[in-house]
C-alpha positions in Angstrom: 0.0 0.0 0.0 1.3 3.4 -1.0 1.4 5.4 2.4 0.7 8.7 0.7 -2.0 9.3 -1.9 -1.3 12.5 -3.9 -3.2 14.5 -6.4 -2.4 17.7 -8.3 -4.8 20.6 -7.8 -4.7 24.3 -8.3 -4.7 26.7 -5.4 -8.2 27.8 -6.3 -9.4 24.2 -6.1 -7.8 23.8 -2.7 -9.3 27.1 -1.5 -12.8 26.0 -2.5 -12.4 22.8 -0.5 -11.9 24.3 2.9 -14.6 23.1 5.2 -16.5 24.5 8.2 -14.8 23.9 11.5 -16.0 20.8 13.3 -17.9 19.2 10.4 -17.8 15.4 10.8 -16.1 13.3 8.1 -18.5 12.4 5.2 -19.2 8.8 4.1 -16.9 9.4 1.1 -14.1 10.5 3.5 -14.5 7.4 5.6 -14.5 5.2 2.5 -11.2 6.8 1.6 -9.8 6.0 5.1 -10.8 2.3 4.7 -9.2 2.1 1.3 -6.0 3.4 2.8 -6.0 0.6 5.3 -6.8 -2.1 2.8 -9.8 -4.0 1.4 -12.2 -5.1 4.1 -11.3 -2.4 6.6 -14.1 -0.7 8.5 -14.4 2.4 10.7 -15.6 1.4 14.1 -15.7 4.8 15.8 -15.4 8.5 15.1 -14.9 11.1 17.8 -14.1 14.8 17.4 -11.0 16.3 19.0 -11.5 19.6 20.7 -9.5 22.7 19.9 -8.0 24.0 16.7 -9.0 26.9 14.4 -7.5 26.0 11.1 -8.0 22.3 11.2 -10.8 19.9 12.2 -9.4 16.7 13.8 -11.2 13.4 14.5 -10.1 10.3 16.3 -10.8 7.2 14.2 -10.9 3.5 15.3 -10.4 1.4 12.2 -10.4 -2.4 12.0 -8.8 -4.2 9.1 -10.0 -7.4 7.5 -7.4 -9.3 9.6 -8.8 -7.9 12.8 -6.0 -5.4 13.5 -7.3 -2.3 15.1 -5.7 1.1 14.2 -6.1 4.2 16.3 -5.8 7.1 13.9 -6.4 10.8 13.5 -8.0 12.4 10.5 -6.7 15.9 10.1 -8.6 18.2 7.7 -7.9 21.8 6.7 -10.7 24.3 7.6 -8.8 27.4 6.4 -6.4 27.5 3.5 -3.2 29.4 4.1 -0.8 29.3 1.1 2.2 29.4 3.5 1.1 26.3 5.4 -0.3 23.7 2.9 -0.6 20.0 3.7 2.6 19.2 1.8 4.5 21.1 4.5 3.3 18.9 7.3 3.9 15.8 5.2 7.5 16.9 4.7 7.9 17.6 8.4 6.5 14.2 9.5 9.0 12.5 7.1 11.9 14.3 8.8 10.6 13.5 12.3 10.3 9.7 11.7 13.6 9.1 13.4 13.2 11.7 16.2 13.4 10.4 19.8 10.4 12.5 20.7 7.2 10.7 19.6 5.4 12.4 16.8 2.6 11.2 14.5 3.3 8.9 11.6 1.8 9.6 8.2 -0.5 6.9 6.9 -2.0 8.6 3.9 -2.7 12.0 2.5 -5.3 13.8 0.3 -3.5 17.2 -0.1 -5.9 18.3 -2.9 -9.1 17.4 -1.0 -10.3 15.5 -4.0 -11.4 12.5 -1.8 -12.1 14.2 1.6 -13.8 17.4 0.5 -10.8 19.4 2.0 -7.1 18.8 2.2 -6.5 16.0 4.7 -3.9 13.8 6.4 -4.5 10.4 8.0 -1.9 10.0 10.8 -1.3 7.7 13.8 -2.9 8.7 17.1 -0.4 9.3 19.9 -1.2 8.3 23.4 -1.7 10.9 26.1 -3.8 14.0 26.8 -3.2 17.8 26.6 -1.5 19.3 29.7 -3.5 19.7 32.8 -4.7 23.2 33.7 -2.1 23.3 36.4 0.7 20.7 36.3 1.5 19.0 39.6 5.2 19.9 39.2 5.5 23.0 37.0 9.3 23.0 37.1 9.5 19.3 35.8 6.8 20.1 33.2 8.9 23.0 31.9 12.1 21.0 31.9 10.5 18.3 29.8 9.1 20.8 27.3 12.6 22.4 27.0 14.4 19.1 26.6 11.9 18.0 23.9 12.6 21.2 22.0 16.3 20.6 22.0 15.7 17.2 20.4 13.4 18.7 17.8 15.9 21.3 16.8 18.5 18.6 16.3 16.4 16.9 13.6 18.4 16.4 10.4 17.3 17.7 7.1 15.8 21.0 8.2 17.2 22.8 5.1 14.6 21.0 3.1 11.8 22.8 5.0 10.5 26.3 3.9 12.3 29.1 5.6 10.8 30.8 8.7 8.7 33.9 8.0 6.8 35.9 10.6 3.1 35.6 10.8 2.5 39.3 10.8 4.3 41.2 8.0 3.5 44.5 9.6 1.5 46.0 6.8 -0.7 47.4 9.6 1.1 48.8 12.7 -1.3 49.6 15.4 -2.0 48.5 19.0 -4.8 46.2 19.7 -8.2 47.8 20.2 -8.3 46.9 23.9 -4.7 48.1 24.6 -4.3 49.7 28.1 -0.8 51.1 27.2 -0.7 51.7 23.4 2.7 53.2 23.7 4.2 49.8 24.7 2.8 48.2 21.5 4.0 51.1 19.4 7.5 50.6 20.8 7.4 46.8 20.3 6.2 47.3 16.7 9.1 49.7 16.1 11.7 47.3 17.4 10.5 44.3 15.3 10.7 46.3 12.1 14.5 46.2 12.5 16.4 43.2 11.2 16.3 40.2 13.7 19.5 39.3 15.6 21.8 36.8 13.9 20.9 33.2 14.2 21.9 29.7 13.0 18.8 28.2 11.4 17.5 24.8 12.6 14.5 22.6 12.0 11.8 24.3 14.1 8.2 23.5 15.1 7.1 27.1 14.6 3.9 26.6 16.7 5.3 25.2 19.9 2.9 25.8 22.8 1.4 23.8 25.6 -1.7 22.5 23.7 0.5 20.9 21.1 2.1 18.6 23.7 0.6 15.3 25.0 1.1 13.9 28.5 0.6 10.7 30.5 1.4 10.2 34.2 3.3 13.4 34.3 5.6 12.5 31.4 5.7 14.2 28.0 4.7 11.6 25.4 4.3 13.4 22.1 4.4 16.6 20.1 1.7 17.2 17.5 0.5 19.8 14.8 3.4 20.1 12.4 1.8 22.1 9.6 4.0 25.2 10.3 7.4 23.5 10.7 10.1 25.6 9.2 13.9 26.1 8.9 14.7 29.1 11.1 15.6 30.6 14.5 15.2 28.4 17.5 14.5 31.6 19.4 11.0 31.8 17.8 10.1 28.3 19.2 11.3 29.4 22.7 9.4 32.6 22.4 6.2 30.9 21.2 6.2 28.6 24.2 7.0 31.4 26.5 4.0 33.4 25.2 1.7 30.4 25.7 2.9 29.8 29.2 2.6 33.5 30.0 -1.1 33.6 29.0 -1.8 30.3 30.8 0.3 30.4 34.0 1.9 33.8 34.2 5.2 35.5 33.6 7.1 33.4 36.2 6.4 30.3 34.1 7.5 32.0 30.9 10.8 33.1 32.5 11.3 29.7 34.0 10.9 28.0 30.6 13.6 30.3 29.1 16.0 29.4 31.9 15.2 25.7 31.5 15.8 25.8 27.8 19.1 27.6 28.2 20.1 25.0 30.8 19.4 21.9 28.7 20.5 23.4 25.4 23.8 24.9 26.5 25.6 27.6 24.6 22.3 29.5 24.0 21.2 32.9 25.3 17.6 33.8 24.5 17.2 37.2 22.8 14.2 39.3 23.8 13.6 40.3 20.1 11.9 36.9 19.5 9.5 37.5 22.4 8.5 40.8 21.0 8.1 39.3 17.5 5.9 36.5 18.9 3.6 38.9 20.7 3.3 41.2 17.7 2.4 38.2 15.6 -0.8 37.9 17.6 -2.0 41.2 16.1 -4.2 41.0 13.0 -2.3 41.5 9.7 -5.2 42.9 7.9 -7.5 45.8 8.8 -10.5 43.5 9.2 -8.6 40.6 10.6 -9.5 38.7 13.8 -8.7 41.1 16.6 -6.6 40.2 19.7 -9.0 39.2 22.5 -9.1 41.5 25.5 -8.3 38.6 27.8 -4.6 38.5 28.5 -3.9 42.1 27.3 -2.6 43.1 30.7 -0.2 40.2 30.9 1.0 40.8 27.4 1.7 44.5 28.0 3.6 43.7 31.2 5.6 41.1 29.3 6.3 43.6 26.4 7.5 46.2 28.9 9.9 43.7 30.6 11.3 42.6 27.2 11.7 46.1 26.0 13.5 47.0 29.3 15.8 44.0 28.7 16.7 45.4 25.3 17.5 48.8 26.9 14.7 50.4 24.9 12.8 51.4 28.1 14.4 52.7 31.2 
């Protein structure tokens, strides 16, 4: 069985096949899944996976004719972004096949959406659950996240991935609507318009945050969602996790993660530029884009102020 089913399609065709968030897989899609597992296969269960905005994910339980049961995830694109097509995640999963950190394995793909009604991947389901709201041992939790990131950055073949590009290209430079201190945002926007600090590019996740990690019995057991994997600065992965930790647990957790990463990586000093870049990336790139939610604004502004102070921009 060919593990990857491919089909050529124009960008317009792929755009037209984006599907509403949360829509269950159609009978045609489930037939495709069964075909990928071989004649006589049958889908025994379908269950939606919560979360996600640009993908709809479902757990599938599929039994083959021989009685083997496969636990899989059907991953379908609900929004088409030309910078992050299915082919990008396919390439990342191929590079990750030998990584010591568990990552999904690709079973089949319908990148054009010709069979599934939207671009889709069929991948193995990893064991574990998203992190608890408050980990029992936050310091151990952060160390494990940091150590996993070191392993991911050492994956070979990163030069074959698309280069890192910021989410927000700064065509619009204005503070969020609910800003309490617009001047802090203006200063951050000013800083990130300058060239970034020098860096040695590596394979990076590009969307590394707590909800893309899986846990069991207090141990990290997998990293998921590889559609934005890139070749670029490891600082953006560190900054992305720090921003996620800031909004979920507070600034102490964000700072502790940076310290943990520097400890396990060695010969690395995190640059505040990447933290500013990551926060600015949360702002809408278009005039009528999705605005930054008011929740978390106070934490983000305090964080920006601290990072700008670290850079010597504020006194």
